Structure formats: C-alpha cells, structure tokens
N, C-alpha and C positions, 0 to 999 in steps of 0.2 A: 324668360328674360333673365339675364345675369348681369349684375353690376360689379364693377371692379373699383376698389378704392385704393389709391396709392398714398402711403404715408411716408413721411420723411423718416430717415433712420433714427433721428433724435426722438421723434414721437414714438416710434416703434419700441425703442429701448426704454423710454419712460413708461410705456404701457407694460412691458415685460417686468420691469422693476416693481411697479405698483402691484401687479398680480402676484409676484413672488413674495413681496412684503405682506400682502393680505393673506396669502396662504400660510405663511409662517405664523402670523398673528392668530389665525384660526386654529392651527395645530396647538399653539401654546395655550390658548383659551381652553381647548378641549382637554389638554393634559392637566391644567389646573382644576377643571371641574371633576375629572376622574380621580384626582388625588384626594379629594375630600370624601370619596366613597370607598369603603374597603373592598378588596377583591372578592371576599366571601361574606355574604350577609345573612342575617337571620330574617325571619318572615316580616317583622315590622320594618326593618331597615329596607328590605327589598321592596315592600309596598311603597314606602316613601320615595325610593329611588325611581320607581316606575310611575309615580304620581297617581297611584290608585289606592283604593281602600283595602284594609285587611280582608274584608268580606269578598271583594273581587278577586284578590289573590287566592283566597281559599277556594273559590269556585274554579279558578284556573288550575289549581293543584288537583282538585277532585276530577277535573276533566282531562288531566294529563296534558294540558296545552302549553304549560310553562315548564322550562327546564329547572329541575331541582334535585337535590339529594336529600334523602331522609336518613338521619343518623339517630337511632333510637326513636324518640318522640319529637325530635327537633328537625326542622327543615333548614337547609342551607342552599343559597343561591349564588352562583358565580356571576360576577358583574359582566364579564365578556359574553357569557351565554345569554344573559338577559338582554344585552345590547343586540345580539344577533336575532333573538326572538322578536324584539320590538321592531326591528328593521323589516320583518316579514309581515307585520300587522298592517 
C-alpha cells in the first residue's frame, strides 16, 4: 500500500528552506568544533579528541588498529585519519 501526500508549494518551499538552514548550521557547528583541535596531535591530545584514555590509545597503537605516525619516540595523529578510523568503529 502506498500513500501520497500533496503539499502546497508554500509548505514545500518552507520545508526546503528549513532543511537548508539546518544543514548549514550543522556544517558551521562541525567546523567550529574541528577548529579547536589541531590537524596533527600528540598522543595525549589524540586520546582526549577520541574521548578515550591514554592506556586505550596505547593498546590501539600496539595492535596497529589506529592510524599514527611515529617520529623518533613521539607519536603523531592526523585528525582526518582519526575521524575516518572512528567512523568505521
């Protein structure tokens, strides 16, 4: 069974405008949140960004499950790589 709903053009336009405004607001909020985090993070900052403990991040590093670069004895994490990683969790 299929139902069809007819909306006036005024209501359709109002819905489109509301969706567009909500999308813009969500993108702006996302950009504001990302601006407070650096593109490249050390281990402590990355753990805070991910909302996990340093120990958990250490376990993820040991198991090679999280993307990172090791420079000397320091670990560096790319924010975009961490976002992609978390999207698959």
